[in-house]
C-alpha positions, 0 to 999 in steps of 0.5 A, a space after each residue: 605136750 604143749 597147748 596150741 594158742 590159736 589167735 587171729 592177727 590183724 596188721 595194718 601197714 598204712 600208718 604214717 603218723 608214728 602212733 603205735 596202735 594195739 588192740 587185743 581181745 580174747 582171741 585176737 590182736 590188731 597192731 599198727 595201721 592208721 586209725 581208720 584201718 586199725 578200726 576197720 580190722 578190729 571190727 572185721 575180726 570182731 564180726 569173724 568171732 561172732 560168726 564163729 560163735 554163731 556156728 559153734 566153731 573154734 579157731 583151732 577147728 577151722 581150715 584156711 578154706 573155711 575161715 576164708 568162706 566165713 570172711 567172704 560171707 561177712 563181706 
């Protein structure tokens, strides 16, 4: 049986400077985007991870609805 790999992926589509941005963490990857959007997405995903840790949850335990609730709660 293969182990599932569950990660958050953030993708920015607004880069027009030709720079390829890639940031990786233990449970996430953020690729592309302008400097501003890349930084915003990275901070958002970091907040999501902190909230998951605070609630004692893992990504593979979440329904899409629960993840949506967490994201809305972060604002």
